[in-house]
N, C-alpha and C positions, 0 to 999 in steps of 0.2 A: 552530689552535683554532677559527677562524671556519669552517673547512671542516667540522669535526665538527658544529658548531651548524647549519650549512646542511643537512648530510646528515640530521640528526635532524629538522629542520623539514620537509624534503622527505618523509621517511618518514612523519611524522605527517600531512602533507597527503594522501599516498597512502592511508593507513589511513582517514582521514576520508572521502575520496571513495569508497573501496571500501565502507564502511559505508553511505554515502548510496545508492550504486548497488544494493546488496543490498536496502535498504529499498524503493527504487522498484520493483525487480523483483518482490519479494514482493507489494507492493500491486497492481501491474499484473496479476499472476497471479490474485490473489483477485478483482479486478474483472472480469477476462475470464472466469473460471470462473462467477461469478454472472451476468454479463450474457449471455454467449454460451452457456455450458454449461447453466445451469439454465433460462434464458429461451428458448433456441432448440434446442440439441442434445438436452437431456434432457427437453424439454417433454412428449413422449409418455409418458415414464415417470412424470412428475409429474401427469399429467392426472387421475388418480383421487383426488388429495388436494385437498380443498376449503378455500379460504381466502377469507372475505368474499364468498361466493356465486360464486366463480370458481375455476378450477383453479390449483394452485400454480405451474405453468409460466407461465401468463399473468400471475400476480401478480408473479413474478420479472422477467418481461419489462417490465412496466409500472411497478411500484412498487419491488420489491425491489432491482433493480439501482441505481436512483437513491438509495435509502436507504443501501445498502452503499457506494456511491460517496461520499456525504456523510460517513459514518462513517470511511471511509478517508482523506478529506481532513483531518479533525480528528486522527485517529491519526497521520498523517504529520507534521502540524505539531507535535504534542506530542512525537513521537519525535525529530524534527529539533532541536527546542529542547533536548532532553536530550543529543543528540549534540553540539550546539554547545557546551554547557557542559562535556562530557567532554573535548573537544579544545581548549577555550579560545578559541573563536571566537564566543562568544555576544555579543549586543548589550547585555545588561544590565550 
């Protein structure tokens, strides 16, 4: 009986870690797309769009990537708290 309980706990831990890794990967892809994609690689395509007196590519490189990074931090914290509650490992 203890073996089944341990196996269920191990499977739950693997599912939790898998969900955590998936969330990190998605967040990193979004951050990389905004930082490197829009700010560097796609900047020539975005140069015709004006935001705050500057082109959109420069805005993403200087301001947009930082703002998106901050949003991703808060989203990650919120989503991890939700995951912690789902898997019963929350601190509350």
